[in-house]
Residue, then its C-alpha position, 0 to 999 in steps of 0.5 A: m216512802a212518805d217523807l218524814q215531816p218535821d214536827a219540831t224546831p230547834d228549840a223544841r223539847t228534846t225529850q219528845p221521841g225523835a225531836i233531836a233528829r228533827a231539830l238538827a235536820h231543820f237546822a241543816h236544811s233551812t240555814t242559809p249561807g247568809a245566816i252564818p255570821p261573817e266571823v264564823r265563815n272566816r274562822a271556818l276557812h282557817h280551821i280548814l286551812d289548819a286541817v289541810g296543812i296537817a294532812l300535808a305533813v302527815s302525808r310524809f309519814d309511813y302510816a299514811a302511805r300504808a293507809v293509802r296503799g291499803l285503801a287503794g286495794v278497795s278503791g278506784p279513781g274518782d274526782v275527789p283529791v287525796l290530800g298530799f298525794p297525786l291521787a283522786w278517788s271516789a267521794r266515799d273513799a276520798a273522805t275516808i283517807n282524807g279524814l285519816l290524813c287530817h287527824g294523823l298527827d293528833f294536831d287538829d281542832t277540838h271542841l273541848e266540851g264535847i271532846i271531839h275533833p270535828t273538822v277532820a270528819q266534816f271537811p272531808a265529808a263536805l268536800s266529797a259531797a260538794v264534788m258529788a253534787g256539783t255545788t259551789t265552794r260557798e255551799m261546801v263551806t256552809a255544809y262544813i259549818i253545819g257539820v261542825e255545829t251539829a257534831d260539837r253539840i251531839a258530843a257535848v250531850a254526853k258530858g264526857g261519857f263517851h270516853r268513860a265508856g271507851f268510845h271515841p266521840t270523834g268517830v261516833c258523833n261525827t257520823p250523824a253530823a257528816a250525814l247532815a253536812a253531806g245530805r245538805l249538799l246532796g239536796l235532801s229534804e228535812g225528812e230525809l235528813a232525819h232518816a239519814q241520822g237514823i241510818a248513821l246511828s248504825m254506822a257510828s263507831g270508834v273505840l279507845e283500845f288504841l290507848e293500850d298499845g299505840a295502835w294506829t286505829k284512832r287515825l281512821h275514826p274521822g275518815w270512817a265517820a265522814s264516809s259513813g255520813i255520805v253513805a247514810a245521806s245517799m241511802a236516805k235520799a233513795g228512800y231508805v228508812g232510818a231509826t226515827s229516834p237515833y239519839s234519845g231512843r231506848f237503844g239510841l246513841y247515848r243509852s247504847y254507847v254511854g249507858g245509864e249516865a245523865f245526859d243534857f239532851g237539850r245541849a244538842t239543839r240549844g242555841l242552834g243558829t244563834e250560838w256558833e260552836l265553831l267559835n268554841t272549837a279550839i285549834k291545837p298549839y301542840p301535836a298531842c292529846h288535847l287533854a294534856h295541854g294544860c300540863i304541857d302549858a305549865a311545864i313549858a312555863i316552868h322551863a322558861e321561867e326557872g333556872f335549874d338543870p333537868a338533871d336535878i329533878v327528883s320527882v314531878e307531880t302532875f294534876v289532871a282531871a279524874d276523867t282524863v286519867p285512863t286516857i293520858c296517865e294509865p297504865l303509868e309504867a307504860k305511859r312512862r316509856p311510850k312504844n311509838s309516837y302515837d303512844a307518846q302523844f297520849s302520855i302525860p309523863y313523856l309530854v311533861a318531861t319533853a316540855l320541861v327539858r326542851g321548852r316545847v312539844s312539837i312534831a320533832d319531839l315525837d321522832e324515834g330519836s326523841l322516843r329513845d332519848p335516855g334523858l327524856l325517858g329518865l325524867a318521864g320515869k319520875v313523873g306521877y299524877a294525881h286527880d285535880p279537884r280544881s280542874g275546869y274539865p270538860k270546859h277547860y283542860s286544866g293542868e298543874v305541874i310541880v317539880a321537886l329538885s335535889d336542893g329541896r326547892r319545889i317549883g310549880r305552875r298551874q294552867q287553869v285554862n289551856s292554851g287554844a281554849p276559847e278564852r285563850p284562842v289561837t289567832d287567825a295569824e297563828i293558824v296561818r303560821k301553823f299551816e305554813g310550818n306543816a305544809s312546808t314539810a311537803l311543799s315549796s314556799g311558793q306552793v305554800e303561799e298559793l295553797k293558802a290563798l286557794i283555801l282562804s278564798a274558798d267561800g265563794d261561787k267557784p264550782a267545788r269540783d274545780w276548787a277540789a281539782a286545784l287542791g289536788r295539785f298540791h302534793 
């Protein structure tokens, strides 16, 4: 097959057929490790640390064991560790399960504008591909950063349109980005990287139907994106031909998945190599849908600052962005009585009630006892919602909570910029503490420290295969 030669650079017009794919391929192929600023590389290690800690915590849940058991039926032994389990699988299958494990608690990082969780797909893809290719950990981290940069931009083009159409950007937009990350490590040319994105277009998937019943399917989305990206890259390397205009084409990603909405195609390539979206990717302070974090912040502030008995609350008004209502507020009666922990993580009534009563939203607040707590459920039944005309969405996940008390008082708090957003970032030290808390659910304190040192020193010349083998010892 004749190689598809790039005829566009990252600042080319994105309306030209195939320009976005070629520009992203150019970025993935030409970016050197040294071209990525040290602060971006350091932050990348902390995002990976965050994801691994979450995976270890998830490994103790029943759904994780069932997922491993299910995938084991179609998998086999390999060289890539399954995080938190005494297993090593093939690159493709390990990427699938590792993405699921990193995303299982919905506690992972989010690019607010794109409404996408990038690390949970891009790290598993980079880990698997680096082991396949026999590269160094420095190349693995570089490919991971390339994956995050492209995934965030691909998602941001739609300006929230994927969610409105019922698709999960984490499953959809991470797929071509994972093909770029994996393809970089597998040594693809620019033309092959462009084809890999065109192949990945037919693999991108992930629907939001889980919101209707608390199904476990969302957890699978990033792992499927990671493994599909690896497959797309491998096929492109073998000369398989992909669609040449996978993004802006007549049946490309945006028109097929989002429809006739207005897109900012330039967002896909704007600032590539000079503006780093990883620094705009938020670490979550709460294990819940990021869209609810502004209201959680406001409710925690009310709990901390005002003296009142939750039993005296007559009603609670919450104000959220209109686009987020179908995800975290409706159907209201179902949201007031979540069926399981995953249902609760996407429920404004339950999350706000928990924050008002307990002054926090943690993993412990999603256990069976909490979900059946009559006090929490009684208060959740009093929580309503309205559209917030002042919301900063999607740049910020703003929220406002107003509590009406039986003595006639009304107590309100507003959080315009949610905690964890780039303007209110979770610090590296806070990420380390979060990792320690999550990892300690599966490991001893000594193991937690050893694993932390392994991950934070990953950006070097150590063979990725050896690093992965060391990672696999922690379970």
